[in-house]
C-alpha positions as CSV (number, residue, x, y, z in Angstrom):
1,M,151.0,95.3,-101.8
2,A,147.8,94.7,-98.8
3,F,149.8,93.8,-96.1
4,I,152.5,96.7,-96.5
5,N,148.7,98.8,-96.1
6,V,148.0,96.8,-93.0
7,R,150.9,98.1,-91.6
8,N,150.8,101.5,-92.2
9,N,147.1,101.8,-90.9
10,F,148.6,99.6,-87.9
11,R,151.1,102.4,-87.1
12,P,149.2,105.5,-86.1
13,T,147.0,103.0,-83.9
14,T,149.5,101.4,-82.1
15,A,151.4,105.0,-81.2
16,F,148.1,106.5,-80.3
17,S,147.7,103.8,-77.8
18,I,151.4,104.0,-76.5
19,V,151.0,107.5,-75.6
20,G,147.8,107.6,-74.2
21,G,148.9,104.7,-71.8
22,F,151.7,106.7,-70.9
23,V,149.4,110.2,-70.5
24,L,147.2,107.4,-68.2
25,L,149.5,106.4,-66.1
26,L,151.5,109.9,-65.4
27,G,147.9,111.3,-64.2
28,A,147.7,108.3,-62.0
29,N,150.9,109.0,-60.4
30,I,150.4,112.8,-60.4
31,F,146.5,112.4,-59.1
32,K,146.5,109.3,-57.0
33,P,143.3,108.1,-56.3
34,F,144.4,106.3,-53.2
35,T,147.2,106.3,-50.6
36,I,149.1,103.8,-48.4
37,V,149.7,104.4,-45.0
38,N,153.0,102.5,-44.0
39,T,152.9,100.1,-40.8
40,G,153.4,102.5,-37.8
41,E,151.8,105.5,-39.2
42,R,148.7,107.4,-39.1
43,G,147.2,109.3,-41.8
44,V,146.2,112.8,-41.5
45,V,143.2,113.3,-43.9
46,M,143.0,116.9,-45.8
47,R,140.5,118.2,-47.6
48,F,141.5,121.7,-49.3
49,G,144.1,121.8,-46.8
50,Q,141.2,121.5,-44.0
51,V,142.1,119.2,-41.5
52,Q,139.4,116.5,-40.8
53,N,138.4,114.0,-38.2
54,V,139.2,110.9,-40.0
55,I,142.2,109.1,-38.9
56,L,143.4,106.3,-41.8
57,D,145.3,103.5,-40.3
58,E,147.5,101.5,-41.8
59,G,146.9,99.7,-45.5
60,I,145.6,101.3,-48.9
61,H,142.6,103.9,-48.8
62,P,141.2,105.6,-51.9
63,I,141.1,109.1,-51.6
64,M,139.8,112.6,-54.3
65,P,142.5,113.3,-56.0
66,I,143.4,117.4,-55.8
67,V,140.1,117.5,-53.2
68,T,142.1,115.1,-50.5
69,S,145.8,114.9,-49.3
70,V,147.2,113.3,-46.6
71,K,150.1,113.7,-43.8
72,K,151.6,110.6,-42.7
73,L,153.2,110.4,-39.3
74,S,154.6,108.0,-37.1
75,V,153.2,106.5,-34.1
76,R,156.2,104.6,-33.4
77,V,158.1,105.3,-29.9
78,Q,160.8,107.8,-30.7
79,K,164.0,108.7,-28.9
80,T,164.9,112.7,-27.9
81,D,168.2,113.6,-26.4
82,I,168.3,116.9,-24.6
83,E,170.9,118.0,-22.1
84,S,170.0,121.5,-20.3
85,Q,172.0,123.4,-17.8
86,A,170.4,124.2,-14.3
87,G,171.1,125.5,-10.9
88,T,170.9,124.0,-7.5
89,K,169.7,125.4,-4.2
90,D,173.1,126.1,-2.8
91,L,173.4,128.3,-6.3
92,Q,176.1,125.4,-7.7
93,T,175.5,125.2,-11.4
94,L,175.0,121.4,-13.5
95,K,174.5,120.1,-16.5
96,I,171.6,117.3,-16.7
97,A,171.2,115.0,-19.8
98,V,168.0,113.8,-20.1
99,S,166.8,111.0,-22.8
100,L,162.9,110.6,-23.6
101,N,161.3,107.8,-24.9
102,W,157.9,109.3,-26.6
103,H,154.9,108.6,-28.9
104,I,152.1,110.6,-30.7
105,E,148.8,109.1,-29.3
106,P,147.7,107.2,-32.5
107,T,143.7,108.6,-31.6
108,Q,144.7,112.5,-31.7
109,V,147.1,112.2,-34.3
110,N,145.3,114.8,-36.7
111,K,144.9,117.0,-33.2
112,V,149.0,117.0,-33.3
113,Y,149.0,118.0,-36.5
114,Q,146.5,120.5,-37.0
115,R,148.2,122.2,-33.5
116,I,151.8,121.6,-33.7
117,G,153.0,120.0,-37.1
118,D,155.2,117.4,-38.1
119,Q,158.0,115.3,-36.1
120,E,160.8,118.1,-36.4
121,Q,158.1,120.6,-35.0
122,I,156.9,118.7,-32.3
123,I,160.1,118.1,-31.0
124,N,161.1,122.0,-31.2
125,A,158.3,124.1,-30.2
126,I,156.7,121.0,-27.5
127,I,159.2,118.6,-26.4
128,V,162.7,120.1,-25.9
129,P,161.2,123.7,-24.2
130,A,159.1,121.4,-21.7
131,I,162.4,119.0,-20.4
132,T,164.3,122.5,-20.1
133,E,162.0,124.3,-18.3
134,V,160.5,121.0,-15.9
135,I,164.6,120.8,-15.5
136,K,165.5,124.5,-14.5
137,A,162.1,124.1,-11.8
138,A,163.0,120.8,-10.3
139,T,166.6,121.7,-9.3
140,P,166.6,124.6,-7.5
141,K,164.5,122.6,-4.9
142,K,167.8,120.8,-3.9
143,T,170.9,120.8,-2.8
144,A,174.0,119.8,-4.8
145,E,174.4,117.4,-2.9
146,Q,170.7,116.1,-2.2
147,I,170.7,115.9,-6.0
148,L,173.7,113.6,-5.8
149,K,172.4,111.6,-2.6
150,E,168.6,111.7,-4.3
151,R,168.7,111.1,-8.0
152,A,166.0,108.5,-7.7
153,D,163.6,111.4,-6.5
154,L,164.7,114.1,-9.2
155,K,164.2,111.9,-11.9
156,A,160.7,111.1,-10.5
157,E,159.9,114.4,-10.2
158,I,161.2,115.2,-13.6
159,D,159.3,111.9,-15.1
160,N,156.0,113.1,-13.8
161,S,156.3,116.7,-14.8
162,I,157.0,116.0,-18.3
163,K,154.4,113.5,-18.6
164,L,151.6,115.7,-17.5
165,R,153.2,118.3,-19.8
166,L,153.1,116.3,-23.1
167,A,149.9,114.8,-22.3
168,A,148.5,118.0,-22.8
169,Y,149.6,117.9,-26.6
170,G,148.6,114.6,-27.3
171,L,152.1,113.0,-26.9
172,Y,152.8,110.3,-24.7
173,T,155.8,109.5,-22.6
174,D,157.5,105.7,-22.5
175,D,160.4,106.9,-20.2
176,V,162.7,109.3,-19.0
177,S,166.7,108.2,-17.9
178,L,168.8,110.7,-16.6
179,V,171.4,109.7,-18.7
180,N,174.3,111.8,-16.7
181,V,174.6,114.5,-14.4
182,S,177.6,116.7,-13.9
183,F,178.7,119.4,-12.0
184,S,181.7,122.2,-12.5
185,P,185.2,120.9,-11.4
186,E,185.6,122.8,-8.6
187,F,182.6,121.6,-7.1
188,A,183.5,117.8,-8.2
189,A,186.6,118.1,-6.2
190,A,185.2,119.3,-3.2
191,I,182.9,116.3,-2.9
192,E,185.5,114.2,-3.8
193,A,187.6,115.8,-1.1
194,K,184.6,115.6,1.5
195,Q,183.9,112.1,0.8
196,I,187.7,111.0,1.8
197,A,187.6,113.3,4.9
198,E,184.5,111.3,5.2
199,Q,185.8,108.1,5.2
200,Q,189.1,108.9,7.5
201,A,187.0,110.2,10.2
202,K,184.6,107.1,9.8
203,Q,187.9,104.9,10.2
204,A,189.7,107.2,12.9
205,D,186.2,106.6,15.0
206,Y,186.9,102.9,14.3
207,V,190.0,102.7,15.5
208,A,189.1,104.7,18.7
209,L,185.9,102.7,19.1
210,K,188.2,99.5,18.8
211,A,190.7,100.8,21.1
212,A,187.8,101.7,23.8
213,K,186.7,98.2,23.9
214,D,189.7,96.2,23.7
215,A,190.5,98.0,27.0
216,E,187.3,97.7,28.1
217,A,188.0,93.9,27.7
218,E,191.7,93.6,29.2
219,V,189.8,95.7,32.5
220,N,187.1,92.7,32.6
221,R,190.0,90.4,32.6
222,A,191.8,91.5,35.3
223,K,188.8,91.9,37.3
224,G,187.9,88.1,36.3
225,Q,191.5,87.2,37.4
226,A,191.5,89.3,40.6
227,E,188.0,87.6,41.7
228,A,189.0,84.1,40.7
229,Q,192.1,84.7,43.2
230,K,190.0,85.9,45.7
231,L,188.0,83.3,46.1
232,L,190.5,80.9,46.1
233,R,192.5,82.3,48.9
234,Q,188.8,82.5,50.5
235,N,188.7,78.4,50.1
236,L,192.5,77.7,50.5
237,T,192.8,75.8,53.9
238,P,195.7,73.5,55.0
239,Q,193.6,70.6,54.8
240,I,193.2,71.5,50.9
241,L,196.3,72.1,50.6
242,Q,197.5,68.9,52.4
243,Q,195.3,66.8,49.9
244,Q,196.7,68.5,47.0
245,A,199.9,67.8,48.0
246,I,199.4,64.1,48.9
247,Q,197.3,64.0,45.1
248,K,200.5,65.2,43.7
249,W,202.8,63.4,45.5
250,D,204.6,60.6,43.2
251,G,206.2,58.4,46.4
252,H,209.6,59.2,46.4
253,F,211.0,61.4,48.7
254,P,213.6,64.1,48.2
255,Q,217.2,62.9,47.9
256,V,218.9,65.7,50.0
257,M,217.0,67.4,52.7
258,G,218.7,69.4,56.3
259,G,219.8,67.7,59.0
260,S,217.2,68.9,61.1
261,S,214.6,69.6,58.6
262,A,211.5,68.1,58.4
263,L,209.1,65.8,56.0
264,P,207.0,68.3,53.9
265,L,203.6,68.4,54.8
266,I,203.4,64.7,54.6
267,N,204.1,63.4,58.1
268,I,205.0,59.6,57.0
269,S,207.9,57.8,58.9
270,P,210.5,56.3,56.6
271,P,211.0,52.4,56.3
272,S,213.3,50.5,59.2
273,S,216.8,49.8,58.3
274,P,217.9,45.9,57.7
275,V,219.9,46.4,60.9
276,E,217.1,47.2,63.3
277,Q,215.2,44.3,61.2
278,T,217.4,42.0,62.4
279,K,217.7,43.2,66.2
């Protein structure tokens, strides 16, 4: 009987402890006395909804429930892709696809959130309008052909303008890439035809220049041959001809000769016959 009474007395106490613990856990979950700022984030501290100058780094931080709240923003590099349409100086329409890498300055997270808002609001209210405006201000300064040939210059101008615009809002530009620059199909076809015509003209110029060079070389060769023949005629004397004939003579006389013709060039008497030797 004593054991039964102990159990009866223990049950209400145990149940009360369980309920009390559950209430405490629920209260701690609802009214958290701390907050955790994850890696790559910063915490914006607000007291009764008013942004404070304090910025929470990564880690766990104590806060006052109900009175204090914390808004966490990412300070990591983020990528935003934007495509905008604009006009050129020669009234051509083009589309430019821009890829922007950016992040919030960690030391200005509270000001950025106070002035603009969270990441989605930053993109929609600041980044997209800024890039669109920069592109529409840069492309009318150049013709379509200049944009094709001087794409690096256009990128540099867009890059610098975007950096200046976003820096005013506490946003840092890591990189700007012109992913694609495209024109209307008609203009693209015209550019292609022009490039083909230029290549054909260059080829024709090359052929004409080569023909002129070949003709000039032929004239120079003819002049050289004529000059050589002239020098040869001036220096060719009977003595030189006689010497050249002697150098080339192989020691044999022609087998057939005319009755009254003399030996050519070389005046050498033939050897005496055997009959004349016996006399």
